C-alpha positions as CSV (number, residue, x, y, z in Angstrom):
1,M,119.6,117.9,119.4
2,K,120.0,120.1,122.5
3,K,119.8,118.4,125.8
4,L,119.2,119.8,129.3
5,G,119.4,118.0,132.6
6,L,118.6,118.8,136.3
7,K,119.4,116.4,139.1
8,I,118.2,116.7,142.7
9,V,119.5,114.3,145.3
10,G,118.1,113.4,148.7
11,C,114.5,114.6,148.4
12,V,112.1,112.6,150.7
13,T,108.3,112.6,150.4
14,V,105.4,110.4,151.2
15,A,103.1,109.1,148.5
16,I,100.4,106.6,147.7
17,A,101.4,104.3,144.9
18,L,100.0,101.7,142.6
19,A,96.4,101.6,143.9
20,T,94.0,99.3,142.1
21,L,90.2,98.9,142.1
22,A,90.3,95.4,143.4
23,A,92.9,95.9,146.2
24,A,93.6,98.4,149.0
25,P,96.2,101.1,148.2
26,A,99.8,100.1,149.1
27,L,101.8,102.7,151.0
28,A,105.1,103.7,149.3
29,Q,107.9,105.9,150.3
30,S,109.5,108.1,147.6
31,S,113.2,108.7,148.2
32,G,116.5,109.0,146.5
33,N,116.9,110.8,143.2
34,F,114.8,112.8,140.8
35,T,116.0,113.3,137.3
36,Y,114.5,115.7,134.8
37,G,115.6,116.1,131.2
38,S,114.4,118.0,128.1
39,N,115.4,118.1,124.5
40,G,115.4,121.9,124.6
41,G,112.8,124.6,124.6
42,T,113.7,126.0,121.1
43,T,112.4,122.9,119.3
44,Q,108.6,123.4,119.8
45,C,106.2,122.4,117.1
46,V,104.1,125.4,115.8
47,L,100.9,125.2,113.8
48,N,100.8,128.1,111.4
49,T,97.7,130.0,110.1
50,N,98.0,128.4,106.7
51,G,97.8,124.9,108.3
52,S,101.5,124.1,108.0
53,I,103.6,122.8,110.9
54,T,107.1,124.1,111.6
55,G,109.7,123.6,114.3
56,G,110.5,120.5,116.4
57,Q,111.7,117.4,114.8
58,I,110.0,117.1,111.4
59,C,109.3,113.8,109.5
60,Q,107.3,113.9,106.3
61,E,106.3,112.2,103.1
62,N,104.9,113.9,100.1
63,C,103.2,112.2,97.1
64,T,102.5,114.4,94.1
65,L,100.9,114.1,90.7
66,Q,103.3,113.8,87.9
67,P,102.9,115.2,84.2
68,D,102.2,111.6,83.0
69,G,99.4,111.1,85.4
70,T,101.2,108.9,87.8
71,V,102.0,109.6,91.5
72,A,105.5,109.8,92.9
73,C,106.3,109.9,96.6
74,T,109.4,111.4,98.3
75,G,110.4,111.8,102.0
76,A,111.3,109.8,105.0
77,G,108.3,107.5,104.7
78,Q,110.1,105.8,101.9
79,G,112.5,103.9,104.3
80,S,112.6,102.4,107.7
81,N,114.1,103.9,110.8
82,L,114.6,107.3,109.2
83,C,112.6,109.3,111.6
84,I,113.8,108.4,115.1
85,G,114.8,110.6,118.1
86,G,115.6,110.3,121.8
87,F,117.8,111.2,124.7
88,G,118.9,109.7,128.0
89,V,119.4,110.6,131.7
90,G,121.3,108.9,134.5
91,I,120.0,108.0,137.9
92,K,121.5,106.3,140.9
93,T,119.3,104.1,143.2
94,N,119.7,103.8,146.9
95,S,120.2,100.6,148.9
96,G,117.4,98.3,149.9
97,N,114.6,96.3,148.2
98,G,111.5,97.6,146.5
99,N,113.1,100.3,144.3
100,V,111.2,101.3,141.2
101,F,111.5,104.1,138.7
102,V,108.4,106.0,137.6
103,M,109.3,107.3,134.1
104,R,107.1,109.9,132.3
105,P,107.9,111.3,128.8
106,S,105.6,114.2,128.0
107,A,105.6,115.5,124.5
108,V,104.0,118.0,122.1
109,V,103.2,116.1,118.9
110,G,102.0,117.7,115.7
111,L,100.3,115.7,112.9
112,L,99.5,116.9,109.3
113,T,97.5,114.7,106.9
114,D,96.5,116.1,103.6
115,V,94.8,114.2,100.8
116,S,93.6,115.2,97.3
117,L,92.0,113.7,94.2
118,S,92.6,114.7,90.6
119,S,90.8,113.7,87.4
120,K,94.4,113.6,85.7
121,N,95.5,110.8,88.0
122,T,95.8,107.7,85.8
123,S,97.2,105.4,88.5
124,A,95.4,102.4,89.9
125,S,94.5,104.4,93.0
126,A,93.0,107.3,91.1
127,G,89.8,107.2,93.0
128,S,91.3,107.2,96.5
129,S,94.0,108.9,98.5
130,S,95.1,108.3,102.1
131,A,97.7,109.6,104.6
132,L,98.9,108.1,107.9
133,A,101.0,110.1,110.4
134,G,102.0,108.8,113.9
135,V,104.6,108.9,116.7
136,D,105.4,106.1,119.2
137,F,107.4,106.4,122.4
138,S,109.4,103.7,124.2
139,I,111.8,103.5,127.2
140,T,114.8,101.4,128.0
141,V,116.6,101.0,131.2
142,S,120.0,99.5,131.6
143,P,121.8,97.5,132.9
144,A,120.0,94.3,133.4
145,P,118.1,92.8,135.2
146,A,116.1,96.0,135.2
147,Q,112.7,95.5,133.4
148,V,110.4,98.1,131.9
149,I,106.6,98.0,132.2
150,P,105.1,98.2,129.6
151,N,107.9,96.7,127.5
152,Y,106.5,97.9,124.1
153,P,106.1,101.3,122.3
154,V,103.1,103.5,123.2
155,T,101.4,105.5,120.6
156,Y,101.5,109.2,121.6
157,A,99.6,110.3,118.5
158,S,98.5,108.6,115.3
159,R,96.0,109.7,112.6
160,F,94.8,108.1,109.4
161,V,92.7,110.0,106.8
162,Q,91.3,108.7,103.5
163,I,89.3,110.3,100.7
164,S,87.6,108.5,97.9
165,S,85.2,109.2,95.1
166,N,83.9,107.8,91.9
167,L,82.9,111.3,90.6
168,F,85.5,111.5,87.8
169,T,84.7,108.1,86.4
170,L,81.0,108.6,86.5
171,L,80.9,112.2,85.1
172,A,81.7,110.8,81.6
173,A,78.4,109.0,81.5
174,T,76.6,111.1,84.2
175,C,75.9,109.9,87.7
176,A,72.4,108.8,86.9
177,T,73.7,105.7,85.0
178,D,74.7,104.1,88.2
179,P,71.4,103.3,90.0
180,I,73.1,101.8,93.1
181,N,76.0,104.0,94.1
182,G,75.4,107.1,92.1
183,C,78.2,109.6,92.6
184,F,80.0,109.4,96.0
185,F,82.5,111.3,98.0
186,N,83.9,109.6,101.2
187,F,86.1,111.0,103.9
188,D,87.5,108.8,106.7
189,E,89.6,109.9,109.7
190,S,90.9,107.9,112.7
191,T,93.0,109.2,115.6
192,V,94.9,107.6,118.6
193,S,96.7,109.8,121.1
194,A,98.3,109.8,124.6
195,H,100.9,112.6,124.8
196,S,102.0,111.5,128.3
197,F,102.3,108.0,129.8
198,D,103.9,106.4,132.8
199,W,106.4,103.5,132.5
200,I,107.6,101.5,135.6
201,A,111.0,100.0,135.9
202,T,111.4,97.0,138.3
203,G,114.1,94.5,139.2
204,L,116.4,97.4,140.4
205,T,119.3,97.0,142.8
206,S,121.6,99.6,144.4
207,G,123.7,101.2,141.6
208,Q,123.6,103.5,138.6
209,Y,121.3,103.2,135.7
210,A,120.9,104.7,132.3
211,V,117.4,105.6,131.3
212,A,116.6,106.4,127.7
213,V,113.4,107.7,126.0
214,N,113.1,107.1,122.3
215,W,110.5,108.0,119.7
216,S,109.8,107.1,116.1
217,S,107.5,108.4,113.4
218,S,105.4,106.3,111.1
219,L,104.2,107.6,107.8
220,G,102.1,105.9,105.0
221,N,100.6,107.5,101.9
222,T,98.6,106.5,98.8
223,G,97.4,108.7,96.0
224,I,98.0,112.4,96.0
225,S,98.8,113.1,99.7
226,H,101.1,114.7,102.3
227,A,101.8,113.3,105.8
228,L,104.0,115.0,108.4
229,T,104.8,114.5,112.1
230,C,106.4,116.9,114.5
231,V,107.9,116.2,117.9
232,G,109.0,118.8,120.5
233,P,109.5,119.9,123.1
234,V,109.9,116.6,125.0
235,N,110.1,116.5,128.8
236,F,111.3,113.3,130.5
237,T,110.8,112.8,134.3
238,V,112.3,109.8,136.2
239,D,111.3,109.5,139.8
240,Q,112.6,106.8,142.2
241,K,110.1,105.3,144.6
242,K,110.2,102.5,147.1
243,V,107.4,100.1,146.9
244,F,106.7,97.7,149.9
245,Q,103.8,96.0,148.1
246,F,103.3,95.7,144.4
247,N,99.5,95.3,143.6
248,R,98.4,93.2,140.7
249,I,98.0,94.7,137.3
250,N,94.6,96.3,136.5
251,S,92.5,94.6,133.7
252,F,90.3,96.5,131.3
């Protein structure tokens, strides 16, 4: 994976940081280092006119109908930790208390979820197919005692689709024989997305720190289906700020 980096030392600005609805804004001075990194501008995800997605970092799982009527799945979704990526940057803090990093990964994320039904499918899930595709981002800062807020992965994009029908089983005896359900065709879709999010690193002292952004794809398929994720390009901005008062965390 191609990595690019740009480092500017000694920029000084004035900013308002970490305001909450319940407390007055706290004044903060931004100073020190600004680090910008990218995994390259030639890895962009592209949505083609036929619905396919190319470019970027691709992760996919494909479940197809076999001649014997069963469904077989291939691809990265068949194992754990097979679709991961990331890169790191370095940043040096200045002296004094109240140093924090504001870290923002911004990413283009592509998702493909394709589901189908077939009358020739003889497996237990013949009347239903589903596909899940998602990408989560996380950040680490070392060495200790630096702490990252939030300290868990954040979903940048995730989609689940499902299609189900009793059409093929009821056609043999006609749909009218089922007075309650008749013939049905259901389609469900769920989406979660962010694409950009701010993490905060606290507990910093004067010295050098390694900041890394990582992402991982999650795939899950049933029936005749195809799921794919694409990541790229990814920009990662780390900005050092000095906070003189840290307001309490907002509650939803």
